[in-house]
KEFITOR-125219 format. One record per residue (C-alpha): x, y, z. Coordinates in steps of 0.2 Angstrom, whole numbers, plus 2048, in hexadecimal, padded with zeros to 3 digits. Last residue first. Example, Ala and Ser with C-alpha at 12.3 -4.5 7.8 and 13.67 -1.06 7.14 Angstrom:
# KEFITOR-125219
8447FB824/83E7EA827/
END
This chain:
# KEFITOR-125219
E5C4BB4AF/E4C4BF4B7/E3E4B64AD/E484A74A7/E504A34B7/E404A74C1/E3749A4B7/E4448D4BA/E444904CD/E314904CD/E3147F4C4/E3D4784D1/E314804DE/E234764D6/E2D4664D7/E314694E9/E1E46C4ED/E1A45C4E4/E274534EE/E2045A4FF/E1A449506/E2C443506/E30451511/E3846250C/E4146F516/E4648050F/E3B48B51B/E3E48152B/E3448A538/E2749052C/E25480523/E1E47F511/E2E47F507/E3848D500/E3C4974F0/E3D4A94F6/E4F4A64FD/E554A44EC/E684A44EF/E6F4B04E2/E7E4A94D9/E794B24C8/E764A04C2/E6849E4CF/E6A4954DF/E5C48A4E6/E5B4834F8/E574724FE/E5846D511/E5745C518/E5E460524/E6046F530/E6C47E531/E6248E534/E5649A52B/E614A151E/E6D49251D/E7449350C/E774A650C/E834A251A/E9049C50E/E9D492518/E94482513/E8C47651E/E8F46351D/E86454515/E8545D504/E7B4594F5/E7F4644E5/E754644D5/E7546F4C6/E634704BF/E5946E4AF/E5C45E4A6/E614524B4/E5645A4C1/E474594B6/E4A4474B2/E4D4424C4/E3D44B4C9/E334424BB/E3B4314C0/E374324D3/E404244DC/E4F42F4E1/E4543C4E9/E394314F2/E474274FA/E524364FD/E4443F506/E42430512/E5542F515/E56442519/E48440525/E5043152D/E6143A52F/E7042F52F/E7743451E/E74446521/E6C452515/E6E46350D/E694654FB/E6E4734F0/E654764E0/E6F4804D3/E654894C6/E6B4874B4/E744944A9/E814874A4/E904924A9/E8849A4B8/E8148A4BF/E914804BB/E9B48D4C4/E8F48E4D3/E8F47B4D4/EA247A4D4/EA34874E2/E9647D4EC/EA146D4EA/EA045D4E1/E924614D5/E874524D1/E8244B4C0/E734404C2/E7142E4BE/E744294D0/E664344D7/E654384E9/E6F4284EE/E7F4314F4/E7F43A4E3/E9143E4E5/E9642C4E3/E9142D4D2/E8841F4C9/E8F41C4B7/E834234AB/E7541B4A1/E72424490/E7443648A/E6243848C/E6343549E/E5C4244A5/E4E4254B3/E4C4154BB/E424054B5/E3B3FB4C3/E2A3F94BC/E313F54AB/E3A3E64B2/E2A3E04BA/E1F3E14AA/E2D3D94A0/E2E3CA4AC/E1B3C84AD/E1A3C749B/E283BA49A/E203B04A7/E0F3B049E/E183AC48D/E2039D495/E1039749D/E0739948C/E1438F483/E1238148F/
END
């Protein structure tokens, strides 16, 4: 009987640790509606202007994510994006985040057209980093779930450029 209880307890502990999500150093946060499911424990800017202000005042790059709620490509990327704990940790500690379901008036944020999902980086000097792009020639800032390692490398590049250029 005791062995059975211990076995069940061990299984429960193992299963619960498997489903653990990234928790920020400051503790669990109340999920933001601005996350739209891309990272509920992350702090998201409400507008592009607010993101630029936070980027400049905190000296962190801004990552702008364009997506649509009913786009299957956006949904697939969101699933991988929100489930990767290392990505969530890096975003929380090193980036200002903004996700948009509409186009901005800043034409610099659509250097090769308006499509989703699209991810662009903006440094604290308010320069859109057009040189940090994905692997597609016809959609330079598009990422697919299989491109997660490329996105993480591009995030590292954005941090590195921040330290070397500013």
